[in-house]
C-alpha distance (Angstrom), angle and dihedral (degrees) to the residues before:
residue distance angle dihedral
M1 . . .
S2 3.87 . .
L3 3.77 123.6 .
H4 3.81 111.0 -141.8
K5 3.73 117.5 -154.3
Y6 3.76 127.1 -178.5
I7 3.75 118.8 -150.1
A8 3.76 120.1 179.9
A9 3.81 99.4 -133.5
F10 3.80 95.7 -63.2
A11 3.78 114.7 175.9
I12 3.75 94.0 4.2
V13 3.85 121.6 150.6
T14 3.79 113.5 -169.6
F15 3.85 117.8 -162.5
S16 3.77 120.7 -171.7
M17 3.91 121.7 -152.9
T18 3.63 90.6 -156.2
G19 3.85 103.0 44.0
L20 3.80 126.4 -113.3
H21 3.22 116.3 -78.8
A22 52.64 116.2 155.6
Q23 4.83 166.5 75.8
P24 3.81 101.2 159.4
Q25 3.79 118.4 142.2
D26 3.86 117.6 175.2
I27 3.81 91.4 -32.0
P28 3.69 111.8 22.5
S29 3.69 125.9 -146.5
L30 3.74 114.1 -110.7
C31 3.79 105.5 -125.2
A32 3.79 117.2 176.1
K33 3.72 117.5 -105.7
S34 3.78 122.3 -112.8
Q35 3.71 121.3 -76.2
Q36 3.78 90.7 -112.7
S37 3.79 91.0 54.4
Q38 3.82 90.9 51.9
Q39 3.71 91.2 51.0
I40 3.81 92.0 47.9
R41 3.71 90.1 52.4
L42 3.87 89.7 71.4
G43 3.99 88.7 73.5
K44 3.65 121.7 104.4
A45 3.72 112.9 -80.6
A46 3.84 136.6 -174.5
V47 3.69 99.6 -112.1
A48 3.85 119.7 141.7
T49 3.73 94.5 -133.5
P50 3.82 136.7 18.9
E51 3.82 91.6 -121.0
E52 3.82 89.8 72.9
D53 3.81 89.4 68.1
Y54 3.77 90.0 58.5
Y55 3.77 90.5 86.1
D56 3.82 141.3 41.6
V57 3.73 120.9 -133.4
H58 3.77 118.5 -135.5
Y59 3.78 107.5 166.0
L60 3.82 142.5 9.7
K61 3.75 128.9 -159.9
F62 3.83 114.9 -166.5
N63 3.83 119.1 -167.2
L64 3.95 106.1 177.9
S65 3.70 139.7 158.3
L66 3.81 116.0 -141.7
T67 3.83 141.3 161.4
D68 3.77 132.5 -159.0
S69 3.84 91.8 -124.4
S70 3.84 98.8 57.4
M71 3.82 144.4 38.5
Y72 3.79 92.0 -139.2
V73 3.72 111.2 128.4
K74 3.73 126.9 -163.8
G75 3.72 133.5 169.1
N76 3.88 140.8 63.4
V77 3.78 138.5 -76.4
T78 3.77 122.9 -155.9
T79 3.70 122.1 -152.6
Y80 3.81 122.0 -156.2
A81 3.81 114.4 -165.7
T82 3.90 148.3 147.7
V83 3.78 127.2 -128.2
S84 3.82 111.6 -105.4
A85 3.77 98.8 176.4
A86 3.78 121.1 79.5
T87 3.81 89.8 -104.4
M88 3.92 132.7 -3.3
S89 3.78 123.5 -161.4
V90 3.92 98.1 160.4
Y91 3.77 125.3 49.8
A92 3.83 112.0 -151.7
F93 3.76 133.7 -169.4
E94 3.83 141.1 155.8
L95 3.78 125.4 -106.3
D96 3.87 119.8 152.6
T97 3.82 115.7 -119.0
T98 3.66 94.0 -116.4
Q99 3.90 84.3 74.2
I100 3.73 110.5 78.6
I101 3.84 114.9 -144.0
D102 3.81 109.6 -138.9
S103 3.84 98.0 -175.0
A104 3.81 140.4 -32.4
K105 3.78 135.1 -144.8
Y106 3.88 127.1 -154.9
N107 3.74 108.8 -159.4
N108 3.82 89.5 -16.6
Q109 3.75 94.6 -52.1
L110 3.83 121.9 112.3
I111 3.86 113.2 -108.5
S112 3.82 137.2 169.7
V113 3.84 126.2 -104.0
Q114 3.79 127.1 -146.6
T115 3.69 123.9 -149.1
A116 3.73 132.9 -147.9
G117 3.74 106.9 164.7
P118 3.79 111.3 -63.3
V119 3.92 90.0 -17.3
R120 3.76 111.9 93.5
T121 3.81 120.1 -174.3
I122 3.83 137.4 -171.8
N123 3.78 119.6 -157.9
L124 3.79 103.9 -138.3
P125 3.91 121.5 -125.5
S126 3.76 86.8 -124.6
T127 3.69 137.7 3.9
L128 3.80 117.4 -90.7
N129 3.83 125.5 -145.6
Q130 3.79 130.3 -138.1
G131 3.83 109.0 -71.4
N132 3.80 95.5 23.3
S133 3.84 114.1 134.5
F134 3.73 126.1 -136.6
N135 3.78 144.1 161.0
V136 3.93 132.6 -145.0
Q137 3.78 122.7 -166.0
I138 3.79 117.0 -162.6
F139 3.87 120.1 -163.6
Y140 3.75 112.6 -162.1
H141 3.74 148.7 145.6
G142 3.71 139.7 -167.7
Y143 3.84 147.4 97.7
P144 3.83 121.7 -68.4
L145 3.76 119.4 -113.7
P146 3.82 110.4 -73.1
A147 3.82 111.1 -76.2
A148 3.76 109.8 -87.7
P149 3.80 118.0 -133.7
G150 3.72 113.2 -91.0
F151 3.72 133.2 11.4
F152 3.88 107.6 -34.9
S153 3.84 98.7 69.0
A154 3.93 102.0 135.5
M155 3.80 95.3 -137.9
T156 3.82 127.5 16.0
Q157 3.78 128.8 -169.1
A158 3.78 111.1 -166.6
T159 3.80 140.9 170.0
T160 3.77 121.6 -148.6
G161 3.67 127.2 -134.6
T162 3.83 89.4 -102.8
G163 3.82 90.1 51.5
V164 3.72 102.6 -99.2
K165 3.69 114.8 148.8
M166 3.74 126.1 -151.1
L167 3.80 146.4 166.4
Y168 3.76 125.3 -152.6
T169 3.86 141.7 162.7
V170 3.79 134.9 -132.0
S171 3.83 107.9 179.3
D172 3.88 94.7 173.2
P173 3.02 118.1 152.4
Y174 3.89 114.8 -6.0
V175 3.92 106.4 -20.2
A176 3.87 102.7 88.6
R177 3.83 85.3 101.5
S178 3.70 88.8 66.4
W179 3.80 92.8 73.7
W180 3.77 107.3 18.9
P181 3.84 141.5 24.0
T182 3.80 104.2 -95.3
K183 3.74 151.9 161.2
Q184 3.75 105.5 -131.1
S185 3.62 100.9 -153.1
I186 3.78 121.4 129.5
T187 3.86 92.8 -159.6
D188 3.76 93.7 58.7
K189 3.76 103.9 70.2
I190 3.81 117.3 -169.0
D191 3.86 112.3 -120.6
S192 3.75 94.9 -146.2
V193 3.85 144.6 -8.4
D194 3.69 138.1 -155.1
M195 3.79 113.7 -160.3
W196 3.76 113.5 -165.6
V197 3.83 114.7 -180.0
T198 3.79 129.5 176.8
V199 3.81 114.3 -154.3
P200 3.84 134.1 166.8
T201 3.79 114.9 -84.6
G202 3.69 112.4 -87.2
Q203 3.86 95.2 37.6
K204 3.79 125.2 94.0
I205 3.67 131.5 -154.1
G206 3.90 124.6 -145.8
S207 3.77 121.7 -161.7
N208 3.82 141.3 146.0
G209 3.69 126.3 -49.3
L210 3.88 124.3 2.2
L211 3.78 129.1 -24.6
K212 3.71 102.2 -120.5
S213 3.84 100.4 -177.1
V214 3.78 147.0 -16.8
T215 3.70 117.4 -144.7
T216 3.82 140.7 172.8
P217 3.76 110.4 -120.4
A218 3.70 93.9 171.8
P219 3.81 138.3 -4.0
G220 3.78 110.5 -71.1
Y221 3.81 95.9 16.1
Q222 3.82 138.6 88.9
L223 3.78 130.6 -157.2
F224 3.70 115.7 -146.4
K225 3.68 116.8 -161.4
W226 3.80 116.6 -158.4
Q227 3.80 123.9 179.4
T228 3.83 134.6 -173.5
R229 3.81 122.6 -176.9
Y230 3.88 95.3 -174.1
A231 3.74 120.8 98.4
I232 3.74 109.4 -95.5
D233 3.91 136.5 -173.4
Y234 3.76 117.9 -123.7
Y235 3.78 95.0 -116.0
L236 3.93 91.7 54.2
I237 3.89 92.6 60.3
S238 3.78 107.0 103.5
I239 3.73 148.5 165.9
A240 3.84 133.9 -162.2
V241 3.76 122.7 -173.7
A242 3.87 123.6 -169.4
P243 3.83 139.7 123.0
Y244 3.86 86.3 -79.7
F245 3.72 129.1 174.7
D246 3.81 116.5 -145.4
Y247 3.83 113.9 -121.0
S248 3.82 105.9 -177.7
Y249 3.76 136.4 159.6
Y250 3.84 135.4 162.1
M251 3.81 123.7 -111.6
H252 3.72 123.4 -155.7
F253 3.73 124.7 -136.8
D254 3.84 116.7 -126.3
A255 3.75 118.5 -103.5
S256 4.00 88.7 8.2
P257 3.75 133.7 91.6
D258 3.88 85.5 -138.4
S259 3.74 123.1 113.5
M260 3.72 132.5 -175.4
L261 3.81 138.8 -154.8
V262 3.83 118.0 -104.8
Q263 3.86 102.9 -167.7
N264 3.77 121.7 -174.4
Y265 3.82 129.5 -176.6
F266 3.80 110.5 -154.3
Y267 3.85 134.9 165.4
D268 3.83 132.0 -154.5
S269 3.69 92.7 41.1
A270 3.88 92.4 -177.6
T271 3.73 93.7 63.4
F272 3.80 103.3 19.7
M273 3.74 101.1 55.0
P274 3.76 100.2 52.5
A275 3.76 92.1 47.9
Y276 3.72 103.6 41.8
K277 3.78 108.2 15.4
A278 3.86 93.4 101.9
N279 3.83 91.7 53.3
F280 3.77 91.6 55.4
D281 3.77 93.6 41.9
S282 3.75 87.0 62.1
V283 3.72 93.6 62.8
G284 3.78 92.3 92.4
L285 3.66 91.5 54.8
M286 3.84 90.6 51.2
I287 3.84 90.7 49.2
N288 3.81 89.0 52.3
Y289 3.76 93.5 46.6
L290 3.96 95.7 48.3
S291 3.71 90.0 44.0
S292 3.72 90.1 59.8
L293 3.83 89.1 54.0
F294 3.80 104.8 38.0
G295 3.85 102.9 20.3
R296 3.75 131.5 -91.9
Y297 3.83 114.4 -30.1
P298 3.84 101.1 -84.7
F299 3.82 98.3 -132.2
D300 3.74 97.7 45.9
H301 3.85 95.8 135.5
E302 3.76 88.2 63.9
K303 3.79 122.2 30.9
Y304 3.83 150.3 -91.7
G305 3.72 124.0 -129.4
H306 3.80 151.0 121.7
C307 3.81 141.0 -103.7
Y308 3.85 107.9 -150.1
T309 3.82 114.0 -137.9
T310 3.67 142.3 148.1
L311 3.78 91.7 -89.3
P312 3.89 108.7 136.8
G313 3.84 91.4 -127.6
G314 3.72 134.6 -11.7
M315 3.68 140.1 -64.6
E316 3.82 120.1 -153.6
H317 3.81 97.3 -132.1
Q318 3.80 105.5 176.4
T319 3.80 112.6 -86.0
M320 3.82 91.7 -14.7
T321 3.82 118.1 57.3
T322 3.75 119.7 -155.4
I323 3.81 105.8 -136.2
G324 3.68 139.3 176.2
V325 3.88 101.8 171.3
T326 3.75 120.7 66.1
N327 3.70 107.3 -159.1
T328 3.75 118.2 123.4
E329 3.78 97.2 -121.8
L330 3.81 91.0 58.0
I331 3.78 90.7 45.7
C332 3.76 90.7 53.3
H333 3.77 92.0 42.8
E334 3.87 90.1 57.7
L335 3.75 92.8 44.5
G336 3.86 88.7 51.2
H337 3.78 87.5 60.3
Q338 3.77 91.2 63.7
W339 3.79 85.9 75.9
F340 3.76 100.7 28.6
G341 3.82 110.5 43.8
D342 3.77 100.5 7.5
H343 3.81 106.1 43.4
V344 3.77 94.4 29.4
T345 3.75 108.7 23.4
Y346 3.87 123.5 -166.0
N347 3.70 115.7 -100.1
N348 3.78 96.0 -124.0
W349 3.82 139.6 -0.4
H350 3.73 92.9 -99.2
E351 3.79 88.4 72.6
V352 3.76 103.2 45.8
W353 3.75 88.0 132.8
L354 3.74 86.7 81.6
S355 3.72 83.1 71.1
E356 3.78 107.9 30.7
G357 3.75 96.9 35.1
F358 3.87 94.1 55.7
A359 3.80 92.7 44.1
T360 3.78 91.9 51.4
Y361 3.90 88.3 46.5
C362 3.91 86.4 56.7
E363 3.73 86.9 62.5
Q364 3.78 90.7 60.5
L365 3.73 91.6 42.3
Y366 3.83 89.3 51.8
R367 3.89 92.1 51.5
G368 3.75 95.4 47.2
H369 3.78 95.6 45.5
F370 3.84 100.7 41.4
W371 3.77 102.4 25.9
G372 3.92 97.8 32.9
P373 3.75 139.1 -100.3
A374 3.94 94.2 -74.5
A375 3.87 91.0 55.5
G376 3.72 91.8 45.2
L377 3.84 91.0 51.5
A378 3.91 91.5 45.9
Y379 3.81 90.1 50.9
R380 3.72 91.8 50.3
T381 3.72 93.4 45.1
S382 3.83 88.6 53.9
Q383 3.88 90.7 52.7
Y384 3.73 93.5 46.0
N385 3.81 91.7 51.2
N386 3.84 88.2 52.6
V387 3.84 90.2 52.5
M388 3.75 92.7 48.9
S389 3.82 94.5 48.1
T390 3.89 87.0 91.2
P391 3.82 120.2 41.2
G392 3.98 98.4 -140.2
G393 3.70 144.8 40.2
R394 3.83 132.4 96.3
V395 3.80 137.5 -123.9
Y396 3.77 93.3 -128.7
I397 3.89 110.7 79.9
D398 3.78 119.4 -130.9
D399 3.80 98.2 -178.3
T400 3.87 110.4 51.6
T401 3.77 92.7 171.4
S402 3.79 89.6 70.2
V403 3.75 116.7 81.6
L404 3.70 89.5 -165.3
S405 3.80 91.5 59.2
L406 3.83 94.7 42.6
F407 3.76 92.5 55.6
D408 3.84 102.1 31.5
S409 3.75 102.8 158.3
R410 3.77 94.9 -152.3
L411 3.80 98.6 47.3
V412 3.84 109.2 22.5
Y413 3.83 96.0 36.1
K414 3.83 109.4 27.0
K415 3.73 102.9 23.4
A416 3.77 92.4 45.3
A417 3.91 89.4 49.6
A418 3.97 85.9 53.3
V419 3.82 87.7 51.1
I420 3.84 91.8 52.9
H421 3.78 89.6 49.5
M422 3.89 91.9 49.5
L423 3.78 88.7 48.8
R424 3.81 87.9 54.6
F425 3.93 88.9 49.0
L426 3.81 88.5 52.9
A427 3.86 92.2 54.0
P428 3.79 119.9 106.4
S429 3.87 85.5 -125.4
D430 3.64 139.7 -7.3
N431 3.80 91.0 -108.7
V432 3.75 90.7 58.0
F433 3.81 89.7 52.7
W434 3.80 94.3 52.7
N435 3.87 90.1 45.3
V436 3.87 87.8 55.0
L437 3.76 88.7 54.6
Q438 3.88 93.6 45.7
T439 3.86 91.7 47.5
Y440 3.81 89.2 49.6
Q441 3.79 88.1 53.4
Q442 3.72 95.0 46.6
Q443 3.79 98.5 42.3
Y444 3.79 95.1 49.2
A445 3.85 97.8 31.8
F446 3.78 112.2 161.4
G447 3.87 91.3 -4.6
N448 3.72 139.6 79.3
A449 3.79 132.5 -81.9
S450 3.82 139.6 -175.9
T451 3.66 139.9 -140.6
D452 3.74 89.7 -98.7
D453 3.80 89.9 54.3
L454 3.83 92.5 56.1
K455 3.76 90.0 41.8
A456 3.84 90.6 53.8
I457 3.80 93.8 50.9
A458 3.84 90.3 47.4
E459 3.85 93.8 48.2
S460 3.82 89.9 52.3
A461 3.79 93.5 47.5
Y462 3.76 93.4 42.7
G463 3.65 97.0 43.1
Q464 3.74 92.6 -135.3
N465 3.86 141.4 92.7
L466 3.73 112.9 -96.9
D467 3.80 101.7 -170.4
T468 3.81 94.1 112.2
F469 3.82 91.3 48.4
F470 3.77 96.0 54.2
N471 3.73 95.0 36.1
Q472 3.75 93.7 56.0
W473 3.71 99.9 38.6
I474 3.77 107.9 30.5
Y475 3.77 101.7 28.7
G476 3.76 100.5 24.6
E477 3.86 129.1 64.0
G478 3.78 137.3 -124.0
Y479 3.79 137.9 28.1
I480 3.82 137.8 -104.3
K481 3.89 125.6 -80.5
Y482 3.84 118.3 -164.7
D483 3.76 132.2 -164.2
V484 3.75 110.6 -165.3
R485 3.76 136.3 -165.1
W486 3.72 126.1 176.0
A487 3.80 141.6 178.2
Q488 3.93 139.3 176.4
D489 3.75 130.9 -136.6
G490 3.78 111.7 -178.9
N491 3.81 106.6 -60.7
M492 3.78 94.1 -11.2
V493 3.80 121.6 91.3
V494 3.81 117.8 -172.9
V495 3.77 121.2 -162.0
K496 3.78 120.3 -169.4
V497 3.72 113.5 -156.6
T498 3.81 123.4 -169.6
Q499 3.75 114.8 -171.2
T500 3.85 125.2 -157.9
T501 3.75 125.5 164.3
S502 3.87 132.3 -133.1
K503 3.87 92.5 -125.8
P504 3.78 107.9 30.2
S505 3.74 93.4 168.5
S506 3.79 87.7 67.4
V507 3.81 104.5 30.1
P508 3.94 112.8 9.2
L509 3.74 91.4 -179.9
F510 3.75 136.4 17.0
S511 3.86 126.6 -147.4
T512 3.75 113.0 -147.6
P513 3.87 147.1 142.3
L514 3.86 109.1 -105.5
E515 3.68 135.7 -165.6
I516 3.86 121.1 -140.1
Q517 3.72 115.9 -169.5
L518 3.87 121.6 -157.4
H519 3.76 117.4 -154.7
S520 3.84 123.4 -152.3
A521 3.77 136.1 157.8
S522 3.89 90.5 -97.2
G523 3.78 93.5 52.8
D524 3.77 146.1 -77.3
T525 3.65 125.9 -56.5
T526 3.92 121.2 -163.8
F527 3.74 124.4 -155.0
R528 3.78 128.0 -167.8
V529 3.78 117.3 -144.4
Y530 3.87 136.0 160.8
N531 3.79 119.9 -112.3
N532 3.89 120.5 -164.1
Q533 3.73 104.4 134.5
P534 3.81 134.5 84.4
V535 3.80 88.6 -124.0
T536 3.80 125.3 20.9
Y537 3.76 133.8 169.8
Y538 3.82 117.5 -149.4
F539 3.87 121.6 -164.2
F540 3.82 123.1 -159.8
D541 3.71 132.9 -171.8
H542 3.85 101.9 -134.2
A543 3.81 120.9 158.0
D544 3.96 97.0 -167.8
S545 3.68 122.8 79.7
V546 3.82 109.8 -97.9
T547 3.81 116.9 -127.3
G548 3.83 96.8 -179.1
I549 3.75 143.6 -33.5
T550 3.85 134.3 -125.0
M551 3.73 123.2 -154.7
D552 3.77 116.9 -140.3
P553 3.85 92.0 -5.7
N554 3.89 94.2 -178.6
N555 3.83 91.8 49.1
W556 3.89 95.5 -121.5
I557 3.84 95.0 152.0
L558 3.76 138.6 44.3
D559 3.81 99.3 -105.5
K560 3.78 140.4 132.4
V561 3.79 121.5 -152.2
L562 3.82 106.8 -143.0
T563 3.84 96.9 -179.5
N564 3.89 134.1 13.1
V565 3.67 109.5 -178.1
H566 3.89 132.1 173.0
D567 3.77 101.5 -138.6
Q568 3.76 121.0 173.4
N569 3.80 92.3 -175.7
L570 3.71 86.5 74.3
L571 3.77 88.0 80.7
S572 3.74 91.0 66.9
V573 3.82 92.4 58.7
A574 3.87 108.6 110.4
E575 3.83 91.9 -131.4
T576 3.75 88.4 57.1
K577 3.76 96.3 49.9
T578 3.70 94.2 53.2
Q579 3.75 96.6 56.4
H580 3.80 108.5 78.4
F581 3.80 95.6 123.5
K582 3.83 121.0 93.6
A583 3.86 130.6 -143.4
Y584 3.87 113.9 -158.0
P585 2.88 145.3 -143.9
N586 3.86 94.3 16.8
P587 2.99 114.8 -169.5
T588 3.86 95.1 34.9
K589 3.77 138.1 166.6
D590 3.80 86.8 -153.1
D591 3.82 135.7 35.0
W592 3.77 129.0 -39.2
S593 3.75 126.1 -121.3
I594 3.77 121.8 -152.3
D595 3.91 122.6 -167.6
Q596 3.79 134.7 -175.3
L597 3.83 95.0 28.7
P598 3.67 116.9 157.1
A599 3.75 112.2 -96.0
N600 3.82 118.8 -90.1
T601 3.81 94.0 8.5
D602 3.75 113.7 160.3
L603 3.73 116.3 -131.2
V604 3.78 131.9 -159.5
L605 3.95 125.7 -172.4
T606 3.78 118.0 -155.3
D607 3.65 136.2 171.3
A608 3.83 127.2 -121.4
G609 3.92 88.3 -84.5
G610 3.76 93.7 50.2
K611 3.71 97.5 -106.5
L612 3.97 111.5 152.5
L613 3.72 111.5 -117.9
W614 3.72 102.3 166.1
S615 3.86 144.5 -3.7
G616 3.65 135.3 -166.2
N617 3.85 148.7 135.0
S618 3.77 128.9 -97.7
G619 3.84 95.0 -133.3
S620 3.72 108.0 -171.1
G621 3.74 93.9 -2.7
H622 3.99 106.4 -76.5
V623 3.77 123.7 92.1
I624 3.89 141.3 162.3
I625 3.76 113.8 -134.5
P626 3.86 105.6 -154.7
G627 3.74 112.3 -126.5
R628 3.93 109.3 141.5
Q629 3.85 91.0 98.7
L630 3.82 94.5 47.7
P631 3.80 123.6 102.9
A632 3.86 117.7 -118.0
G633 3.81 113.3 -79.2
L634 3.79 146.5 90.6
Y635 3.79 120.2 -59.9
T636 3.87 136.1 -172.8
L637 3.75 125.8 -135.0
R638 3.80 112.5 -168.0
L639 3.79 121.9 -164.5
F640 3.87 121.2 -147.9
G641 3.77 119.2 -170.3
N642 3.78 146.6 109.1
R643 3.82 91.7 -55.5
H644 3.84 120.9 117.5
K645 3.81 91.9 -99.9
T646 3.82 145.1 3.8
E647 3.84 111.0 -86.7
A648 3.84 130.5 -157.1
L649 3.67 135.1 -156.6
Q650 3.76 128.2 -161.6
L651 3.88 113.2 -129.9
I652 3.83 120.7 -168.8
H653 3.81 124.8 -154.3
W654 3.76 117.4 -167.7
């Protein structure tokens, strides 16, 4: 049995060949949104016309008639809003032309609507000023646009192989306007929604928030009244209609007397429940676990649950996911979206990785926590291999008009999840990483955030600049490739690491922490180093005979090891011969000690920009390099003496 030890780069010397370089009831009060939300609204949105950004939506009331056997929509939607521009004389919204507007009311008075494709406009009777409140009610009917192939089809009517009929919506990313009059802006969250839907008796409708009542407006029909009082984005508003049965239970939060409703709408109970009941019964455990990492489930005063459909996957509709695949990884993925994507939404569609990347990372977290570390590692390895199946591609989306680009499984999901795991690896400790994510959730609660917002929180917590990390992994392309050679001479193990990249035209060199694991008969020892040079020699003090080495054994970073060769000839290389001194601990939060220096060697410590921080002399061969007052970062120690050339060490301060 192997003994696994983890040593954080103790006694490591790194030598570089190349140098270092909201209250509403039936009619809600229209309170202003927070100052933060108003500021975030200035970000780029997906609206079809600039006039949509002249107002701020607060409340929506839907009153629709639907059935599980048709995509025909009939009803009305009322929008309550306030003017956010200096003045507003035109009210603009989006509704596809397949939907016919029967009439419209502005502040309860009939008014005409003009149409220019999916953009609908109303010329207001008088100009409104900033802060003025108003409401518009649109009465309409029709069929949504024909279902697009694939996932994002706005509204789907389906019949299962057992004859169950259903109707459900997926408005992500730009197709809410296919079935309701909307403002498609992710930065204008709607404070609250009432969803009233009349369906034939025997059918149920699932939607966001809480089911407040079910009434009988006419023989043969039932009216379901759903209500959410949490801020919600337009694309997360959903409905699902089918002859559902309600499978609900209450989960309890750890270390708290609080409980919360978990409400699921399923069909085909005879076959569904025996096969999949256990998977959905585990949702309470998942909620508890993710709450321990990110903070309490953000919609805990309402519910979490699922509407089961024929959807080939899952869609994270706020508080009630629409799902068609029952594996627990997908269930946890969609649950993770309730924090990342729903509670805190990306600021613009270029940065959808802030939603899909974190949700995908939740799959890894689920596997590792509930199935064990080995299962988590295997799952991550599979995802990393998929990412590295193609050399290029970046996480940041250039073309937001392309749904295929927005939801690229390899890049926006899996590579983004890898970036998050690498950001965790870069953290001074795991606790600091989880605190970053909790701070992100708290600071941008029910609003929007950008990559730079996450970066700023991480930089503050980590105490270091993260420009390089985000530039190479979010905005750059590719991954790391390593060629490795190693040798041992007594207690000294030398490892030569040559780094290339899969897309050198984008990122010619990655800077990253790196684990190197030495294997021996008595067990494995893992060292943590820093790699940011094309060729780097690492020196380890290791008494046991090394039988092999593994690069990045825990698969923290996106890297491929092309060669890994035991080469005793490495000991004859001049750069290897000169490196018998040791710097430790490295990284450190304190000072560095260096032993076995040549006598009377002059030493100079500089920061990454070349600024002189300290100078001294080795004396008889041992010296303390002061570091405890330095901020986290990478430093250079240069040695000047009677040797054949100037040498440099990389020193890391956490």
